[in-house]
PyMOL CGO cylinders between C-alpha atoms (Angstrom):
from pymol import cmd
from pymol.cgo import CYLINDER

trace = [
    CYLINDER, -44.36, 109.77, -22.36, -47.25, 107.01, -21.28, 0.3, 1, 1, 1, 1, 1, 1,
    CYLINDER, -47.25, 107.01, -21.28, -46.38, 105.21, -18.50, 0.3, 1, 1, 1, 1, 1, 1,
    CYLINDER, -46.38, 105.21, -18.50, -46.33, 101.78, -20.01, 0.3, 1, 1, 1, 1, 1, 1,
    CYLINDER, -46.33, 101.78, -20.01, -46.20, 98.07, -18.46, 0.3, 1, 1, 1, 1, 1, 1,
    CYLINDER, -46.20, 98.07, -18.46, -46.30, 94.99, -20.38, 0.3, 1, 1, 1, 1, 1, 1,
    CYLINDER, -46.30, 94.99, -20.38, -47.90, 97.25, -23.38, 0.3, 1, 1, 1, 1, 1, 1,
    CYLINDER, -47.90, 97.25, -23.38, -51.14, 98.27, -21.58, 0.3, 1, 1, 1, 1, 1, 1,
    CYLINDER, -51.14, 98.27, -21.58, -50.35, 102.09, -21.34, 0.3, 1, 1, 1, 1, 1, 1,
    CYLINDER, -50.35, 102.09, -21.34, -52.06, 104.13, -17.75, 0.3, 1, 1, 1, 1, 1, 1,
    CYLINDER, -52.06, 104.13, -17.75, -54.37, 100.43, -17.03, 0.3, 1, 1, 1, 1, 1, 1,
    CYLINDER, -54.37, 100.43, -17.03, -56.94, 102.27, -13.97, 0.3, 1, 1, 1, 1, 1, 1,
    CYLINDER, -56.94, 102.27, -13.97, -58.61, 99.88, -12.58, 0.3, 1, 1, 1, 1, 1, 1,
    CYLINDER, -58.61, 99.88, -12.58, -62.02, 101.60, -12.71, 0.3, 1, 1, 1, 1, 1, 1,
    CYLINDER, -62.02, 101.60, -12.71, -62.00, 100.66, -16.59, 0.3, 1, 1, 1, 1, 1, 1,
    CYLINDER, -62.00, 100.66, -16.59, -61.50, 97.36, -15.75, 0.3, 1, 1, 1, 1, 1, 1,
    CYLINDER, -61.50, 97.36, -15.75, -64.75, 97.05, -14.34, 0.3, 1, 1, 1, 1, 1, 1,
    CYLINDER, -64.75, 97.05, -14.34, -67.02, 99.84, -15.98, 0.3, 1, 1, 1, 1, 1, 1,
    CYLINDER, -67.02, 99.84, -15.98, -67.14, 101.55, -19.69, 0.3, 1, 1, 1, 1, 1, 1,
    CYLINDER, -67.14, 101.55, -19.69, -67.23, 104.62, -20.76, 0.3, 1, 1, 1, 1, 1, 1,
    CYLINDER, -67.23, 104.62, -20.76, -71.33, 105.42, -19.79, 0.3, 1, 1, 1, 1, 1, 1,
    CYLINDER, -71.33, 105.42, -19.79, -69.90, 104.28, -16.29, 0.3, 1, 1, 1, 1, 1, 1,
    CYLINDER, -69.90, 104.28, -16.29, -71.46, 100.88, -16.74, 0.3, 1, 1, 1, 1, 1, 1,
    CYLINDER, -71.46, 100.88, -16.74, -70.44, 97.67, -15.52, 0.3, 1, 1, 1, 1, 1, 1,
    CYLINDER, -70.44, 97.67, -15.52, -69.27, 95.84, -17.96, 0.3, 1, 1, 1, 1, 1, 1,
    CYLINDER, -69.27, 95.84, -17.96, -70.22, 92.13, -19.15, 0.3, 1, 1, 1, 1, 1, 1,
    CYLINDER, -70.22, 92.13, -19.15, -69.48, 89.21, -16.33, 0.3, 1, 1, 1, 1, 1, 1,
    CYLINDER, -69.48, 89.21, -16.33, -66.52, 86.95, -16.78, 0.3, 1, 1, 1, 1, 1, 1,
    CYLINDER, -66.52, 86.95, -16.78, -67.53, 83.22, -17.44, 0.3, 1, 1, 1, 1, 1, 1,
    CYLINDER, -67.53, 83.22, -17.44, -65.85, 81.26, -15.23, 0.3, 1, 1, 1, 1, 1, 1,
    CYLINDER, -65.85, 81.26, -15.23, -66.63, 76.95, -14.72, 0.3, 1, 1, 1, 1, 1, 1,
    CYLINDER, -66.63, 76.95, -14.72, -69.33, 78.00, -16.93, 0.3, 1, 1, 1, 1, 1, 1,
    CYLINDER, -69.33, 78.00, -16.93, -71.14, 80.33, -15.01, 0.3, 1, 1, 1, 1, 1, 1,
    CYLINDER, -71.14, 80.33, -15.01, -71.27, 84.19, -15.38, 0.3, 1, 1, 1, 1, 1, 1,
    CYLINDER, -71.27, 84.19, -15.38, -69.51, 86.51, -12.67, 0.3, 1, 1, 1, 1, 1, 1,
    CYLINDER, -69.51, 86.51, -12.67, -69.71, 90.26, -12.40, 0.3, 1, 1, 1, 1, 1, 1,
    CYLINDER, -69.71, 90.26, -12.40, -66.03, 91.49, -12.95, 0.3, 1, 1, 1, 1, 1, 1,
    CYLINDER, -66.03, 91.49, -12.95, -66.15, 93.64, -10.11, 0.3, 1, 1, 1, 1, 1, 1,
    CYLINDER, -66.15, 93.64, -10.11, -66.66, 90.63, -7.72, 0.3, 1, 1, 1, 1, 1, 1,
    CYLINDER, -66.66, 90.63, -7.72, -63.61, 88.74, -9.56, 0.3, 1, 1, 1, 1, 1, 1,
    CYLINDER, -63.61, 88.74, -9.56, -61.85, 92.08, -8.58, 0.3, 1, 1, 1, 1, 1, 1,
    CYLINDER, -61.85, 92.08, -8.58, -62.65, 92.29, -4.96, 0.3, 1, 1, 1, 1, 1, 1,
    CYLINDER, -62.65, 92.29, -4.96, -61.87, 88.92, -4.55, 0.3, 1, 1, 1, 1, 1, 1,
    CYLINDER, -61.87, 88.92, -4.55, -58.74, 88.85, -5.98, 0.3, 1, 1, 1, 1, 1, 1,
    CYLINDER, -58.74, 88.85, -5.98, -57.29, 92.11, -3.95, 0.3, 1, 1, 1, 1, 1, 1,
    CYLINDER, -57.29, 92.11, -3.95, -59.06, 90.22, -1.21, 0.3, 1, 1, 1, 1, 1, 1,
    CYLINDER, -59.06, 90.22, -1.21, -56.73, 87.29, -1.14, 0.3, 1, 1, 1, 1, 1, 1,
    CYLINDER, -56.73, 87.29, -1.14, -54.25, 89.19, -2.21, 0.3, 1, 1, 1, 1, 1, 1,
    CYLINDER, -54.25, 89.19, -2.21, -53.87, 91.75, 0.85, 0.3, 1, 1, 1, 1, 1, 1,
    CYLINDER, -53.87, 91.75, 0.85, -54.45, 88.55, 3.22, 0.3, 1, 1, 1, 1, 1, 1,
    CYLINDER, -54.45, 88.55, 3.22, -52.22, 86.61, 2.09, 0.3, 1, 1, 1, 1, 1, 1,
    CYLINDER, -52.22, 86.61, 2.09, -49.58, 89.85, 2.43, 0.3, 1, 1, 1, 1, 1, 1,
    CYLINDER, -49.58, 89.85, 2.43, -50.83, 90.24, 5.89, 0.3, 1, 1, 1, 1, 1, 1,
    CYLINDER, -50.83, 90.24, 5.89, -50.55, 86.43, 7.39, 0.3, 1, 1, 1, 1, 1, 1,
    CYLINDER, -50.55, 86.43, 7.39, -46.70, 86.40, 5.56, 0.3, 1, 1, 1, 1, 1, 1,
    CYLINDER, -46.70, 86.40, 5.56, -45.68, 89.63, 7.09, 0.3, 1, 1, 1, 1, 1, 1,
    CYLINDER, -45.68, 89.63, 7.09, -46.83, 88.36, 10.82, 0.3, 1, 1, 1, 1, 1, 1,
    CYLINDER, -46.83, 88.36, 10.82, -44.84, 85.49, 9.92, 0.3, 1, 1, 1, 1, 1, 1,
    CYLINDER, -44.84, 85.49, 9.92, -41.95, 87.11, 9.12, 0.3, 1, 1, 1, 1, 1, 1,
    CYLINDER, -41.95, 87.11, 9.12, -42.33, 89.32, 12.45, 0.3, 1, 1, 1, 1, 1, 1,
    CYLINDER, -42.33, 89.32, 12.45, -43.36, 85.84, 14.62, 0.3, 1, 1, 1, 1, 1, 1,
    CYLINDER, -43.36, 85.84, 14.62, -40.37, 84.54, 13.42, 0.3, 1, 1, 1, 1, 1, 1,
    CYLINDER, -40.37, 84.54, 13.42, -37.85, 86.93, 12.75, 0.3, 1, 1, 1, 1, 1, 1,
    CYLINDER, -37.85, 86.93, 12.75, -34.79, 86.13, 13.86, 0.3, 1, 1, 1, 1, 1, 1,
    CYLINDER, -34.79, 86.13, 13.86, -34.04, 90.40, 14.72, 0.3, 1, 1, 1, 1, 1, 1,
    CYLINDER, -34.04, 90.40, 14.72, -34.89, 93.66, 15.12, 0.3, 1, 1, 1, 1, 1, 1,
    CYLINDER, -34.89, 93.66, 15.12, -33.22, 95.14, 11.56, 0.3, 1, 1, 1, 1, 1, 1,
    CYLINDER, -33.22, 95.14, 11.56, -35.12, 91.50, 9.76, 0.3, 1, 1, 1, 1, 1, 1,
    CYLINDER, -35.12, 91.50, 9.76, -38.37, 92.39, 11.22, 0.3, 1, 1, 1, 1, 1, 1,
    CYLINDER, -38.37, 92.39, 11.22, -38.58, 96.23, 10.47, 0.3, 1, 1, 1, 1, 1, 1,
    CYLINDER, -38.58, 96.23, 10.47, -38.96, 95.82, 6.92, 0.3, 1, 1, 1, 1, 1, 1,
    CYLINDER, -38.96, 95.82, 6.92, -42.01, 93.39, 7.25, 0.3, 1, 1, 1, 1, 1, 1,
    CYLINDER, -42.01, 93.39, 7.25, -43.66, 95.47, 10.09, 0.3, 1, 1, 1, 1, 1, 1,
    CYLINDER, -43.66, 95.47, 10.09, -43.46, 98.40, 7.87, 0.3, 1, 1, 1, 1, 1, 1,
    CYLINDER, -43.46, 98.40, 7.87, -45.60, 96.40, 4.60, 0.3, 1, 1, 1, 1, 1, 1,
    CYLINDER, -45.60, 96.40, 4.60, -47.18, 95.36, 7.13, 0.3, 1, 1, 1, 1, 1, 1,
    CYLINDER, -47.18, 95.36, 7.13, -48.59, 99.00, 8.27, 0.3, 1, 1, 1, 1, 1, 1,
    CYLINDER, -48.59, 99.00, 8.27, -48.76, 99.76, 4.48, 0.3, 1, 1, 1, 1, 1, 1,
    CYLINDER, -48.76, 99.76, 4.48, -51.80, 96.95, 4.16, 0.3, 1, 1, 1, 1, 1, 1,
    CYLINDER, -51.80, 96.95, 4.16, -53.22, 98.24, 6.96, 0.3, 1, 1, 1, 1, 1, 1,
    CYLINDER, -53.22, 98.24, 6.96, -53.12, 101.62, 6.08, 0.3, 1, 1, 1, 1, 1, 1,
    CYLINDER, -53.12, 101.62, 6.08, -54.74, 100.49, 2.35, 0.3, 1, 1, 1, 1, 1, 1,
    CYLINDER, -54.74, 100.49, 2.35, -57.07, 98.36, 3.60, 0.3, 1, 1, 1, 1, 1, 1,
    CYLINDER, -57.07, 98.36, 3.60, -59.16, 101.31, 6.12, 0.3, 1, 1, 1, 1, 1, 1,
    CYLINDER, -59.16, 101.31, 6.12, -61.70, 103.65, 4.87, 0.3, 1, 1, 1, 1, 1, 1,
    CYLINDER, -61.70, 103.65, 4.87, -60.10, 107.09, 4.07, 0.3, 1, 1, 1, 1, 1, 1,
    CYLINDER, -60.10, 107.09, 4.07, -61.51, 109.53, 7.04, 0.3, 1, 1, 1, 1, 1, 1,
    CYLINDER, -61.51, 109.53, 7.04, -64.56, 111.40, 6.63, 0.3, 1, 1, 1, 1, 1, 1,
    CYLINDER, -64.56, 111.40, 6.63, -65.44, 115.00, 8.36, 0.3, 1, 1, 1, 1, 1, 1,
]
cmd.load_cgo(trace, "trace")
């Protein structure tokens, strides 16, 4: 059985941006202007990641105990690992 999230089966980000011919899908219209889908997806990811980073840094800075800040340091290191590029030989 396929994984289903809100009625969408196996949603892949690449399928949202590119069609079956590996061409970028039509642009979205936002505020009466055409904007490429890849640009919207990039900006949403960028803002989400930086929001998580700022939130985690604030929670670590004002954390009352070491146990409380441990979870935020774990999330922070995971997000930073997601941002960094893969090593290449």
